[in-house]
SESEDREN-744662 format. One line per 10 residues: for each residue z, y, x of C-alpha. Coordinates in pm, 1 decimal, always signed. Each point is the difference from the previous one (the first is absolute). Layout:
! SESEDREN-744662
Z,Y,X; ...
This chain:
! SESEDREN-744662
-3371.0,+9490.9,-10768.0; -26.1,-357.4,-121.2; +125.0,-89.8,-344.9; +277.7,-220.3,+143.2; +125.3,+279.6,+225.7; -5.5,+244.6,-291.4; +201.6,-241.9,-210.5; +257.5,-42.0,+277.4; +21.4,+378.9,+43.4; +48.4,+49.8,-373.6
+279.0,-258.9,-6.2; +173.4,+172.5,+293.8; -31.7,+339.8,-168.8; +130.4,-145.0,-325.7; +303.0,-151.9,+175.4; +70.1,+329.6,+177.1; -29.3,+183.4,-333.4; +238.4,-238.2,-174.4; +260.6,+16.6,+277.9; -29.1,+378.9,+13.2
+43.0,+27.1,-375.4; +301.2,-232.4,-1.6; +155.6,+190.6,+290.4; -52.9,+332.9,-174.1; +136.7,-128.8,-330.4; +305.8,-144.4,+173.9; +59.5,+328.1,+178.2; -48.9,+196.3,-320.8; +239.1,-230.0,-186.6; +260.4,+29.6,+275.9
-43.6,+374.9,+10.3; +29.7,+22.0,-378.9; +313.5,-215.6,+9.8; +151.7,+217.9,+271.0; -80.6,+312.1,-199.4; +169.1,-150.2,-306.2; +304.9,-82.8,+212.7; +13.3,+360.2,+113.8; -35.5,+130.5,-356.1; +276.9,-234.6,-116.2
+223.1,+128.5,+279.8; -57.6,+361.6,-101.2; +70.0,-85.5,-365.8; +326.0,-163.0,+104.1; +103.2,+297.7,+211.8; -79.1,+240.3,-284.4; +230.3,-189.0,-240.3; +270.2,-79.7,+254.0; +282.5,+213.1,-136.0; +139.2,-150.7,-319.2
+212.3,+243.9,-197.4; +234.3,-172.9,-241.7; -103.7,+151.3,-332.3; +94.0,-146.8,-339.9; -324.6,+111.9,-167.2; -261.1,-262.0,-75.4; -324.4,+172.5,-85.1; -303.5,-151.5,-174.6; +187.6,-308.7,-120.8; +238.8,-111.9,-270.8
+115.8,-300.0,+201.6; +342.3,-33.4,+160.2; +30.9,+14.6,+379.7; +81.9,-371.6,+0.8; -315.1,-91.4,-194.4; -217.4,+198.1,+239.0; +152.5,-161.3,+309.6; -37.4,-347.3,-151.6; -368.9,+58.0,-73.7; -63.2,+107.4,+357.9
+70.1,-346.5,+140.1; -303.2,-215.0,+84.2; -40.4,-293.8,+242.1; -75.3,+223.2,+299.3; +204.2,+314.5,-78.1; +339.3,+98.1,-136.9; -124.6,+350.9,-75.7; -345.3,+164.9,+14.2; -130.5,+257.6,+243.9; +6.3,+277.3,-260.8
+353.4,+32.9,-141.9; +54.0,+334.9,-176.8; +284.7,-162.4,-197.4; +189.0,-117.7,+310.0; +237.1,+297.0,+4.4; +98.2,-56.9,-363.2; +61.0,-372.0,+55.6; +215.0,+65.4,+306.9; +189.4,+272.2,-186.3; +77.5,-253.3,-273.9
+116.8,-251.9,+261.8; +231.8,+260.9,+152.3; +143.9,+142.0,-322.7; -32.0,-231.9,-302.3; +327.1,-117.8,-151.9; +130.6,-333.9,+127.3; +60.1,-227.8,-300.7; +104.4,-314.2,+189.1; +113.3,-88.4,+352.8; +29.0,-348.1,+145.9
+23.3,-172.5,+336.6; -330.0,-16.1,+187.6; -235.3,-295.5,+10.3; +81.9,-263.6,+259.0; -37.6,+98.0,+364.4; +193.3,+78.9,+314.5; +67.7,+370.0,-60.0; +196.7,+211.2,-247.7; -197.9,+141.0,-290.4; +43.6,+64.2,-371.6
-244.2,-60.5,-283.3; -13.6,+295.9,-237.4; -169.6,+33.1,-338.6; -113.5,+356.3,-70.0; -55.5,+161.4,-338.8; -321.3,-144.8,-141.1; +77.2,-346.4,+133.3; -129.7,+41.0,+355.6; +162.6,-210.7,+273.2; +62.9,+154.6,+342.3
+176.0,-127.1,+311.4; +269.1,+231.5,+137.1; +83.7,-19.2,+370.4; +304.0,+204.0,+108.6; +37.5,+218.9,+305.8; +179.6,-177.1,+286.0; -85.2,+217.7,+301.6; -42.7,+367.2,+82.7; -354.1,+111.0,+91.1; +66.9,+15.7,+374.0
+193.2,-328.9,+24.4; -162.1,-239.6,+248.5; +18.0,-370.5,-87.1; +55.6,-185.6,+326.9; -77.0,-362.5,+75.4; -284.9,-214.2,-129.6; -287.4,+186.6,-168.7; +102.6,-153.6,-334.0; +372.0,+80.0,+39.9; +218.3,+201.6,-234.0
+12.9,+76.0,-370.6; -300.7,+97.3,-207.4; -100.5,+365.2,+35.7; -66.8,+160.9,-340.7; -195.4,+288.1,+154.1; -227.1,-250.0,+174.9; -125.2,-115.7,-341.2; -93.0,+358.4,-89.5; -174.2,+65.6,+331.4; -184.8,-333.2,-6.2
-141.4,+72.6,-345.9; -143.1,+332.3,+115.8; -138.9,-157.0,+317.5; -174.7,-255.0,-223.8; -165.4,+294.0,-180.6; -98.8,+165.0,+327.2; -154.0,-317.2,+142.5; -197.9,-45.7,-320.5; +132.1,-352.6,-58.2; +162.9,+69.9,-339.8
+182.7,-334.4,+11.1; +362.9,+119.7,-17.2; +188.9,+46.2,-329.0; +96.2,+357.1,-84.2; +326.1,+120.0,+158.0; +196.4,+322.3,-33.9; +343.6,+119.6,+109.6; +271.3,+41.5,-261.3; +361.9,+110.3,-22.7; +211.6,-194.7,-249.0
+353.9,+62.4,-116.9; +168.6,-340.1,+23.3; +284.3,+98.1,-233.6; -202.1,+158.7,-283.5; -346.4,-159.0,+33.1; +58.6,-352.1,+130.2; +346.2,-130.6,-94.0; -30.2,+67.2,-378.2; -322.0,-209.6,-18.9; +73.9,-254.8,+274.7
+17.3,-372.6,-64.7; +330.5,-175.3,+62.6; -151.7,-163.8,+307.9; -85.2,+336.9,+157.8; +312.4,+174.7,-123.3; +220.7,-262.3,+165.9; -130.7,+113.2,+340.6; +111.7,+365.3,-37.9; +294.1,+137.5,+196.1; +140.1,+333.0,+118.4
+44.6,+89.2,+365.5; +180.8,+331.2,+43.5; -171.8,+236.9,-241.7; -329.4,-191.9,+5.1; -134.1,-243.7,-258.2; -156.7,-307.6,+162.0; -161.4,-330.6,-95.0; -110.8,-308.3,+193.7; -214.4,-184.9,-254.1; -118.3,-359.5,+23.9
-227.2,-118.2,+280.8; -4.9,-235.7,+296.2; +160.4,+251.1,+237.5; +197.0,+200.9,-257.9; +368.7,+19.3,+87.9; +294.5,+177.5,-160.8; +87.7,+118.9,+350.2; -342.5,+167.9,+38.2; -63.0,+201.8,-316.7; -239.7,+289.0,-44.9
+193.3,+316.4,-78.7; -94.6,+316.9,-182.3; +100.7,+348.7,+104.1; +271.7,+21.8,-260.9; -188.0,-139.1,-300.3; -348.9,+117.2,+100.8; -209.3,-259.8,+181.6; -332.3,+61.0,+170.7; -257.0,-277.6,-16.3; -358.4,-98.5,-69.1
-154.9,-145.4,-314.0; -302.4,-229.6,+16.0; -212.7,-49.2,-309.6; -4.4,-361.2,-118.6; -351.3,-140.8,-23.1; -115.0,-90.9,-353.0; +109.3,-342.9,-123.5; -362.7,-82.9,-83.8; -56.6,-14.0,+377.5; +237.8,-278.5,+115.2
+48.1,-26.8,+374.5; -49.5,-291.9,+234.6; +200.9,-18.2,+323.0; -160.5,-115.0,+325.3; +140.2,-71.7,+343.3; -144.7,+252.5,+243.9; -207.0,-185.0,+263.9; +147.8,+230.0,+265.1; +357.6,-28.1,-129.0; +295.2,-24.7,+240.0
+238.7,-295.1,+25.5; +310.2,+225.4,+9.4; +159.1,-266.6,+219.9; +106.6,+79.0,+353.3; -190.8,-204.9,+255.5; -256.7,-127.4,-251.4; -340.8,+169.1,+3.7; -261.3,-14.1,-272.4; -336.1,-140.5,+110.5; -169.1,+341.0,-1.9
+254.9,+123.8,+254.0; -119.2,-237.8,+272.3; -352.3,-106.7,-106.6; -262.5,+269.2,+63.4; -260.1,-202.8,-191.3; +219.8,-20.3,-309.6; -236.8,+212.9,-210.2; -271.5,-265.4,+33.8; +230.5,-245.3,-177.0; +85.6,+254.8,-271.9
-370.5,+59.0,-68.9; -40.0,-369.0,-86.3; +267.5,+1.6,-272.3; -15.3,+131.6,-355.7; +7.6,+283.2,-106.7; -85.6,+140.2,+345.7; -321.6,-198.2,+43.4; -187.8,+216.2,-251.8; +45.3,+311.8,-208.7; +195.5,+314.6,+87.0
+345.5,-142.5,+73.7; -21.3,-15.8,+381.2; -123.4,+359.5,+11.9; +290.6,+92.4,-228.7; +234.8,-165.0,+249.5; -147.9,+215.6,+278.5; +27.8,+314.7,-215.1; +362.9,-88.9,-67.1; +66.9,-48.0,+371.8; -129.7,+353.4,+59.9
+214.3,+131.8,-285.7; +312.1,-185.2,+117.5; -43.0,+103.7,+362.4; -19.7,+365.5,-99.2; +323.6,-20.7,-199.9; +174.8,-239.1,+240.7; +34.6,-284.9,-251.4; +40.8,-333.7,+180.2; +144.3,-177.5,-304.1; -303.1,-107.7,-204.9
+72.0,-372.1,+10.6; -153.6,-47.9,-347.9; -237.9,+201.6,-213.6; -111.3,+11.4,-362.3; -336.7,-4.6,-173.0; -85.2,-42.4,-365.7; +21.7,-354.7,-134.0; -300.6,-233.7,-18.8; -214.1,+241.6,+197.1; -156.1,-258.1,+235.5
+33.9,+251.4,+281.7; -192.4,+278.7,-175.1; +283.4,+237.8,-91.0; +163.6,+240.7,+240.4; +299.7,-64.5,+217.6; +254.2,+216.7,-182.8; +209.4,+221.7,+226.2; +341.4,-74.1,-148.6; +345.1,+33.5,+160.3; -59.6,+246.3,+282.9
+364.9,+99.0,+43.3; +51.8,-164.6,+341.4; -201.4,+285.0,+151.7; +70.3,+326.2,+184.5; +311.1,-144.4,+163.8; -59.3,+102.3,+361.2; -264.0,+260.5,+92.8; +13.8,-97.5,+368.6; -79.7,-366.8,-63.5; -368.3,-91.2,-20.8
-1.1,-369.8,-85.4; -348.9,-99.5,+116.6; +30.6,-353.8,-137.7; -46.8,+147.4,-348.8; -365.2,+57.2,+99.5; -58.5,-367.9,+84.5; -247.4,-58.0,-287.5; -209.6,+288.7,+133.9; -2.5,-86.0,+369.8; -24.2,-377.0,-51.3
-277.3,+9.2,-262.9; -170.5,+314.2,+136.2; -141.7,+99.7,-338.3; +64.6,+303.6,-218.8; -170.1,+158.9,-297.8; -241.8,+281.2,+84.6; +160.0,+210.1,-273.8; +346.1,-51.4,+152.8; -132.1,+81.3,+347.1; -162.0,+319.7,-127.8
+315.0,+107.9,-182.6; +215.6,-56.3,+309.2; -233.2,+214.4,+207.4; +14.5,+281.2,-254.7; +380.6,-5.0,+25.9; +35.9,+42.3,+376.6; +85.6,+323.1,+185.1; +309.1,+63.1,-211.5; -172.5,-25.9,-337.8; +204.7,-305.6,-104.0
+334.1,+170.3,+60.3; -111.6,+313.2,-180.2; -148.7,-192.5,-293.9; +308.1,-215.2,-53.8; +233.5,+295.7,+23.8; -207.3,+186.9,-256.2; -24.4,-301.8,-232.9; +378.3,-40.2,-10.7; +88.5,+370.1,-21.7; +66.5,-0.3,-377.2
+199.4,-321.9,-14.8; +350.5,+48.4,-146.4; +161.0,-136.6,+320.0; -215.9,+208.6,+237.4; +5.9,+14.5,+299.8; -72.3,-371.7,-20.6; -36.5,-67.2,+375.1; +128.3,+161.4,+315.6; -256.2,+161.6,+231.0; +59.5,-271.1,+258.5
-135.6,-265.4,-238.1; -303.1,+212.7,-87.6; -78.1,+54.3,+367.8; +44.2,-371.3,+70.3; -268.5,-79.2,-257.2; -250.0,+226.1,+174.4; +67.7,-183.1,+326.5; -28.8,-341.5,-162.9; -334.1,+101.7,-147.1; -132.6,+52.3,+352.5
+115.1,-352.3,+91.9; -189.6,-144.7,-297.1; -318.7,+186.2,+95.3; +35.8,-119.9,+360.1; +43.7,-359.7,-119.1; -319.5,+14.3,-204.7; -179.2,+153.9,+299.7; +108.9,-294.6,+215.8; -140.0,-236.1,-263.3; -335.1,+178.8,-21.8
-28.7,+8.9,+378.4; +54.4,-375.7,+9.5; -192.8,-119.2,-306.7; -226.6,+289.2,-100.8; +16.8,+246.0,-286.8; -206.1,-211.5,-240.6; +245.9,-288.9,+29.1; +321.2,+201.8,-22.6; -84.5,+260.5,-266.2; -56.1,-186.9,-326.3
-156.7,+144.7,-313.8; +205.0,-96.9,-302.8; -49.7,+244.7,-280.0; +70.2,-105.3,-356.4; -98.9,+186.9,-312.0; +320.8,+70.3,-188.4; +26.5,+87.4,-364.9; +280.4,+124.5,-220.7; -86.4,-79.6,-358.9
């Protein structure tokens, strides 16, 4: 064989070797990533049930200090949380030392300060568990139990972007009124034998108070994020107009995602994938009301989309509002880790996992079976939507690797 032919043959063999090596490495990396996803899922399932226990072992810190140290730009709490039960127990039982009207918004809430100086947001019960909210998917009052369920779904999906939430019973006469501000106290009234309050908010009305059963009121408490992590509010690119006869651009323009991808912070970084994750999360819980969202301030698109205010969820188990999934089916991208987790949760695993996760909450049962079953059905719709995307654009385009090393110092 001539020298020139040998050289050509060697070059061809070298190219084949390089491509083979790259292919094998890629496959090994993907396989390793998938194995880590599976291990993470099993770790989550093993620690699913959170018993509310006041004991804090291996630390001299308060529950509030531990929870504050958990927060980093991409997580509200870490994967391993042996102290979670103690923190939630403190949220559900610590003495209330001050009560005030909630921060500005459309829905009734109260801002409580617990012993040790920790702020929490209290949302009162307005509906029974089996009450069906008719009308638009964002209709009705806030659902306190939805906040509890959404927090545990956030754990199950492995997002860890929702503030801690737990159910709590409060005695309005003995726990709230003695420490209430004048502004909150002025909204209290008695209807029959029940103590009620209507608070201060955009839709708060004296004619529509939240009432306790006697003096005892069921609700949820959400842990306030540390003040060292100020929030920045953003308009959701797939937000609704809330005006009859006026559609948002995404509702009539199938190429809308292309425009979103050209604007900051969706043109780079993790934010667009966070939007898609949130669409999956919101579709599962039936939340069509995420017109805005929060991230940490001055993050330049690098911090997470924080899953705050999930109370307009679990209103109607028979309503599957597909438009919530618009970021997914218009952009046709999703994180590989999210895709893997969703697949692990099919065949009834999601319903079982969520039911188990919420079993020890003080207001258990948190959801009716109809809502749990609806989530299993919605999961199948999400998987089918991703399948349509991969059939059209290919797996490599739709399933996006976006894994960040997270640290809790």
